[in-house]
C-alpha atoms as one frame of an Amber mdcrd trajectory, in Angstrom:
protein
 -50.309  30.938 -78.640 -50.996  34.116 -80.990 -54.204  34.791 -79.113 -52.224
  34.348 -75.284 -49.687  36.822 -77.035 -52.661  39.722 -78.229 -53.990  39.038
 -75.201 -50.487  40.249 -73.496 -49.906  42.710 -75.834 -53.694  44.250 -75.200
 -53.134  43.924 -71.222 -49.605  45.644 -71.657 -50.942  48.613 -73.548 -53.717
  48.939 -71.049 -50.721  49.730 -68.387 -51.156  53.088 -67.289 -47.435  54.057
 -67.271 -47.465  52.575 -71.094 -50.572  54.450 -72.383 -49.672  57.496 -70.818
 -46.241  57.362 -72.199 -47.826  56.650 -75.661 -49.370  59.854 -75.550 -46.522
  61.732 -74.356 -44.077  59.521 -77.010 -45.780  60.434 -80.088 -45.980  64.066
 -78.946 -42.215  64.263 -78.159 -41.431  62.173 -81.421 -42.931  64.614 -83.251
 -42.232  67.405 -80.946 -38.095  66.063 -81.138 -38.406  65.927 -84.595 -39.119
  69.853 -84.688 -36.002  70.012 -81.985 -33.828  67.806 -83.903 -34.964  69.649
 -86.660 -33.912  73.272 -85.245 -30.563  72.015 -83.822 -29.554  70.690 -86.995
 -30.707  73.905 -88.577 -28.373  75.874 -86.074 -25.724  73.607 -86.387 -25.268
  73.987 -89.960 -25.907  77.568 -90.367 -24.257  79.033 -86.973 -20.737  79.045
 -87.502 -18.991  76.182 -85.006 -18.131  79.087 -82.476 -21.714  80.529 -82.764
 -23.114  77.108 -82.428 -20.929  76.558 -79.353 -21.981  79.853 -78.226 -25.667
  78.890 -78.433 -25.609  75.801 -76.656 -23.543  77.062 -73.533 -26.387  79.911
 -73.366 -29.040  77.281 -73.224 -26.904  75.247 -71.277 -26.563  78.315 -68.401
 -30.559  78.887 -68.605 -31.092  75.377 -68.009 -28.807  75.338 -65.093 -30.106
  78.688 -63.921 -33.919  77.498 -64.232 -33.009  73.798 -62.702 -33.642  74.927
 -59.073 -37.204  76.237 -59.731 -37.815  72.661 -62.143 -37.500  70.725 -59.165
 -40.403  72.090 -57.470 -41.862  70.245 -59.991 -42.381  66.893 -58.028 -43.305
  69.116 -54.656 -45.955  70.682 -56.787 -47.113  66.928 -59.046 -47.136  65.268
 -54.767 -49.085  67.697 -53.243 -51.689  68.767 -56.199 -52.353  64.927 -57.378
 -54.271  64.019 -54.399 -56.467  67.167 -54.567 -56.844  66.810 -57.888 -58.145
  63.205 -57.660 -61.002  64.700 -54.738 -61.748  67.697 -57.488 -60.509  69.837
 -54.630 -59.999  72.798 -56.879 -60.045  75.118 -54.277 -56.777  73.711 -52.767
 -54.916  73.689 -56.154 -55.709  77.293 -56.474 -54.539  78.237 -52.872 -51.204
  76.495 -53.756 -50.368  77.404 -57.064 -50.891  81.232 -55.583 -48.778  80.180
 -52.476 -45.986  79.390 -54.789 -46.060  81.168 -57.609 -46.111  84.673 -55.925
 -42.512  84.231 -54.670 -40.954  82.573 -57.606 -42.144  85.612 -59.758 -40.257
  87.506 -57.223 -36.926  85.343 -57.911 -37.882  85.358 -61.355 -37.205  89.308
 -61.847 -34.252  89.091 -59.220 -32.855  86.629 -61.859 -33.748  88.592 -64.650
 -31.983  92.016 -63.030 -28.791  89.889 -62.190 -28.606  88.861 -65.865 -29.179
  92.316 -66.747 -26.679  93.935 -64.337 -23.770  91.400 -64.561 -24.338  90.585
 -68.241 -20.956  91.770 -69.309 -18.932  90.086 -66.726 -21.162  86.709 -67.536
 -19.997  87.195 -71.327 -16.261  87.896 -70.231 -16.513  83.954 -68.365 -18.449
  82.628 -71.347 -16.357  84.244 -74.268 -19.977  85.857 -75.236 -19.283  89.200
 -76.568 -22.838  89.947 -77.346 -24.524  90.946 -74.115 -27.920  90.840 -75.657
 -27.638  86.961 -75.750 -26.889  86.707 -72.024 -30.025  88.762 -71.439 -32.403
  86.994 -73.644 -31.161  84.145 -71.779 -31.835  85.605 -68.084 -35.403  86.439
 -69.570 -36.102  82.514 -70.499 -34.498  81.672 -67.075 -37.212  84.057 -65.407
 -39.886  82.837 -67.466 -39.296  79.036 -66.385 -39.634  80.311 -62.831 -43.190
  81.979 -63.596 -44.407  79.113 -65.082 -42.928  75.846 -63.286 -46.429  75.388
 -61.012 -48.324  75.019 -64.342 -46.209  72.335 -65.463 -46.234  70.588 -62.053
 -50.574  70.948 -62.337 -50.615  69.594 -65.611 -49.074  66.188 -64.587 -50.461
  66.332 -61.425 -53.650  66.147 -63.545 -52.482  63.388 -65.690 -52.930  65.637
 -68.799 -50.665  63.700 -70.649 -52.275  64.497 -74.277 -52.602  68.291 -73.698
 -48.656  67.866 -72.486 -47.858  66.339 -75.521 -49.950  68.790 -77.797 -48.278
  71.357 -76.136 -44.849  70.065 -76.558 -45.546  69.839 -80.070 -46.672  73.388
 -80.414 -43.895  74.744 -78.666 -41.187  72.814 -80.822 -42.942  73.986 -83.938
 -42.766  77.481 -83.083 -39.018  77.255 -81.880 -38.172  75.707 -85.375 -40.501
  78.054 -87.982 -39.348  81.327 -85.900 -35.428  80.123 -85.630 -35.173  79.643
 -89.281 -36.889  83.007 -90.162 -34.671  85.005 -87.950 -31.283  83.286 -88.757
 -32.222  83.414 -92.278 -32.826  87.013 -91.565 -29.451  87.406 -90.088 -29.714
  87.304 -86.628 -27.932  84.420 -85.744 -27.310  83.499 -82.445 -29.750  85.931
 -81.345 -32.114  84.630 -83.173 -32.079  81.507 -82.177 -32.546  82.610 -78.603
 -35.323  84.910 -79.600 -36.959  81.613 -80.782 -36.083  79.659 -77.676 -37.936
  82.409 -76.013 -41.448  82.648 -77.784 -41.409  78.660 -77.747 -41.235  78.661
 -74.154 -44.125  81.338 -74.037 -46.599  79.761 -75.869 -46.836  76.204 -73.664
 -47.170  78.873 -70.870 -50.236  80.406 -72.313 -52.031  77.560 -73.098 -51.765
  75.894 -69.767 -53.203  78.961 -68.421 -56.477  78.069 -70.895 -56.397  74.510
 -69.927 -56.247  75.081 -65.886 -58.661  77.756 -65.994 -61.357  75.803 -64.044
 -58.919  75.723 -61.490 -58.044  79.607 -61.752 -61.605  80.273 -61.669 -62.632
  78.398 -58.897 -62.343  79.757 -55.003 -59.252  79.857 -53.356 -59.366  77.566
 -49.810 -57.350  78.826 -46.607 -53.982  78.708 -48.275 -52.658  79.006 -44.353
 -52.916  75.148 -44.390 -50.245  74.764 -47.080 -47.191  75.704 -45.082 -44.268
  76.250 -46.209 -42.347  73.971 -43.790 -44.284  71.125 -45.387 -43.573  72.162
 -48.605 -39.750  72.570 -48.310 -39.409  69.346 -45.795 -40.173  67.899 -49.356
 -39.165  70.446 -51.769 -35.282  71.246 -50.822 -34.159  67.696 -50.949 -36.244
  67.313 -54.310 -34.806  70.343 -55.936 -31.062  69.611 -54.703 -31.380  65.978
 -56.339 -32.989  67.736 -59.773 -30.356  70.182 -59.411 -27.813  67.836 -59.425
 -29.035  65.921 -62.600 -29.563  69.006 -64.499 -25.757  69.788 -63.320 -24.512
  66.161 -64.742 -25.570  66.725 -68.347 -25.044  70.737 -68.408 -21.991  71.607
 -66.341 -19.633  69.711 -69.102 -20.545  71.965 -71.728 -20.391  75.244 -69.815
 -17.008  74.368 -68.470 -15.938  72.875 -71.782 -17.013  76.383 -73.205 -15.077
  78.402 -70.344 -11.512  76.259 -70.714 -11.068  75.392 -74.794 -10.876  77.729
 -77.299 -14.490  78.574 -78.997 -13.815  76.033 -81.748 -13.387  72.795 -79.474
 -16.575  74.326 -77.414 -18.426  74.391 -80.763 -17.207  70.710 -81.573 -18.060
  69.475 -78.397 -21.158  71.083 -78.258 -22.000  69.019 -81.503 -21.035  65.712
 -79.733 -23.656  66.743 -77.161 -25.892  67.234 -79.763 -25.836  63.584 -81.111
 -25.505  61.840 -77.952 -28.463  63.263 -76.215 -30.722  61.999 -78.827 -30.910
  59.054 -76.736 -31.910  61.126 -73.903 -34.599  62.421 -76.239 -36.337  59.272
 -76.966 -36.322  58.178 -73.245 -37.124  61.191 -71.313 -40.725  61.161 -71.381
 -41.178  57.854 -69.496 -39.962  59.282 -66.474 -42.336  62.211 -66.182 -44.980
  60.096 -67.196 -43.913  57.597 -64.373 -43.740  59.661 -61.666 -47.249  61.219
 -61.479 -48.408  57.634 -61.673 -46.100  55.964 -58.900 -47.048  59.178 -56.755
 -50.833  58.368 -57.045 -50.234  54.413 -56.673 -48.056  55.237 -53.633 -50.760
  57.268 -51.988 -53.579  55.060 -52.248 -50.826  52.266 -50.901 -51.278  50.191
 -54.134 -48.531  47.861 -55.847 -46.587  50.165 -57.852 -42.804  48.145 -58.606
 -43.982  46.895 -61.915 -44.860  50.589 -63.314 -40.863  51.241 -62.649 -39.609
  47.956 -63.898 -41.841  48.581 -67.126 -40.021  51.951 -66.715 -36.473  50.668
 -66.808 -37.197  48.284 -69.751 -38.410  51.147 -72.201 -35.482  53.333 -71.293
 -32.989  50.531 -71.336 -33.500  49.284 -74.272 -33.483  51.991 -77.007 -30.612
  53.634 -74.918 -28.317  50.491 -75.398 -29.296  49.892 -79.112 -28.882  53.561
 -80.183 -25.172  53.238 -77.779 -24.260  50.233 -79.906 -24.862  51.695 -83.135
 -22.631  55.135 -81.786 -20.176  52.303 -81.441 -20.277  50.807 -84.407 -20.561
  53.488 -86.994 -20.033  57.020 -85.141 -18.711  58.761 -88.302 -22.312  57.852
 -89.826 -24.505  59.077 -86.850 -22.590  62.503 -86.781 -22.778  63.353 -90.425
 -26.580  62.387 -90.325 -27.345  64.760 -87.779 -24.727  67.358 -88.481 -23.415
  68.004 -92.260 -20.315  69.333 -91.028 -17.181  67.530 -91.317 -15.269  69.688
 -88.493 -17.602  67.480 -85.767 -16.134  64.010 -87.347 -13.011  65.009 -85.149
 -14.880  63.736 -82.025 -16.331  60.452 -83.794 -14.158  58.441 -81.422 -15.858
  59.637 -78.857 -19.863  59.591 -79.376 -20.211  55.954 -77.941 -18.667  56.592
 -74.680 -20.796  59.736 -75.133 -23.367  57.393 -75.779 -22.715  55.147 -72.356
 -22.765  58.343 -70.386 -26.429  59.827 -71.684 -27.829  56.035 -71.106 -26.528
  56.067 -67.433 -28.005  59.536 -66.960 -31.245  58.527 -68.179 -31.431  55.888
 -65.835 -30.457  57.782 -63.152 -33.117  60.435 -63.625 -35.689  57.143 -63.784
 -34.456  56.020 -60.518 -34.277  59.492 -59.217 -37.916  60.310 -60.100 -38.715
  57.059 -58.793 -37.441  57.796 -55.286 -39.171  61.399 -55.345 -42.497  59.817
 -56.162 -42.092  57.167 -52.825 -40.751  59.962 -50.498 -37.624  58.564 -50.320
 -36.106  62.384 -50.464 -32.728  61.345 -49.047 -31.541  60.534 -52.952 -30.494
  63.824 -53.736 -26.819  63.249 -51.417 -25.796  60.999 -53.943 -27.013  63.166
 -57.024 -25.412  66.363 -55.680 -22.022  64.629 -54.760 -21.801  63.120 -58.313
 -22.495  66.645 -59.603 -20.088  68.232 -57.422 -17.306  65.908 -58.307 -17.862
  65.946 -61.791 -17.229  69.791 -61.125 -14.086  69.309 -59.356 -12.936  66.703
 -61.730 -13.181  68.867 -64.975 -11.616  71.786 -63.426  -8.621  70.117 -62.371
  -8.399  67.448 -65.556  -9.241  68.952 -68.585  -6.399  68.714 -71.186  -8.760
  67.226 -73.757 -12.248  66.414 -74.497 -11.931  62.847 -74.278 -10.993  63.322
 -70.511 -14.182  65.484 -70.031 -16.404  62.632 -71.423 -14.166  60.095 -69.610
 -14.993  62.085 -66.567 -18.724  62.640 -66.764 -19.155  58.689 -67.940 -17.463
  57.826 -64.053 -19.295  60.103 -62.118 -22.105  59.120 -63.702 -21.986  55.373
 -63.522 -20.882  55.839 -59.659 -24.111  57.681 -58.966 -26.198  55.130 -61.110
 -24.248  52.272 -58.837 -25.070  53.780 -55.738 -28.853  54.519 -56.731 -29.381
  50.567 -57.535 -27.284  49.923 -54.459 -30.047  51.941 -52.676 -33.004  50.342
 -54.252 -32.046  46.880 -53.792 -31.897  48.006 -50.161 -35.261  49.229 -49.982
 -36.527  46.052 -51.841 -35.452  44.091 -49.203 -36.558  46.123 -46.523 -40.044
  45.909 -47.917 -40.118  42.122 -48.902 -39.077  41.500 -44.999 -41.643  43.844
 -43.609 -44.631  42.009 -45.629 -43.188  38.789 -45.002 -43.362  39.590 -41.253
 -47.027  40.844 -41.491 -48.166  37.684 -43.229 -46.919  35.513 -40.550 -48.609
  37.140 -37.665 -51.717  37.538 -39.896 -51.996  41.585 -40.125 -51.916  43.624
 -43.404 -48.612  44.932 -44.627 -47.641  47.629 -46.821 -48.458  46.049 -50.054
 -47.530  49.106 -51.854 -44.217  47.776 -53.130
């Protein structure tokens, strides 16, 4: 019996999803520890209002940078098969084809932040315009470096990604602490976020130098029409996901007073611990399923394992949040002001758990080119925004709206998955009956 358990354990660990997740997870654990220390330091050393400004600025960056982040699935999908064939010339052609227009877009975004810094500051009640400009620089940098990130995932460079994330998080903590102690406050925190983004970008160029040193193939074969047919829907899906977890903070910052906005930012910080633990699983699952789907190999077990690995810790943490909300908040944030929303922590935990599953389902559908998944996600994001704009009497209402919308989106995605699953079973059953090879990929 013991030998069977050990054998099953070894077989489980040899799964590509599990082994890849272990590298990413270990790196993410340490990186998230540094990120957690960074946020804890900021929540304790900035004023509640200042912490609200910081999280709002970061949420704005996330929302602006998300459309380009959604190009990652496109890059992984196109570059993954070419890396497998060691066709580095085509990979370089892909890099050049996408990076040039993204660089221009990044510059335009930066100029937008500079020109409209005052207007953006008025909307979000941020008086220091330099914070807005730094946010613009960070957003512009995201557009410049996104292709490198996709190439690393396509290369299945999980060890390097783990190291890079760790270096980024450590530098953010170290520089952030120093700058805030020196009196730069929110501006110092923003500068540390910028520097922590530059470091992995430089490291990625060093790691991928064998691609950049190769001779590019004819990039005319990489038509934008082909890229857009997959990239645009995947961009909308990823934008919708980012909106679900970001616009609540931005709208709270707009509709509520600075103190309440800061308190909500603290609630969000503690709640998102769930996502910090589970996010690496989806990033590992995505390129693995792309590879197996391209080879028409079975990949459904990878998705099932991923669901299990996300669901178990998420549920356990959410239950703890329900049972011990005060202890949970006090553990992360040593400020009794945040305890005023402790009753909302359990509900917020369910919201983040639901969001984590949505993220997993979306990346699963994108990996098998079911690009229509963007429809329910975008509709959910729009619904959340409209509902919060109409109903924002208290923070409880904000959390309930986010939870209700996310549950509706998840239910739609589960229904879509079951529909696809039944279709594949029917196709395979028919092909077996007539003696022809079926689509075994599922």
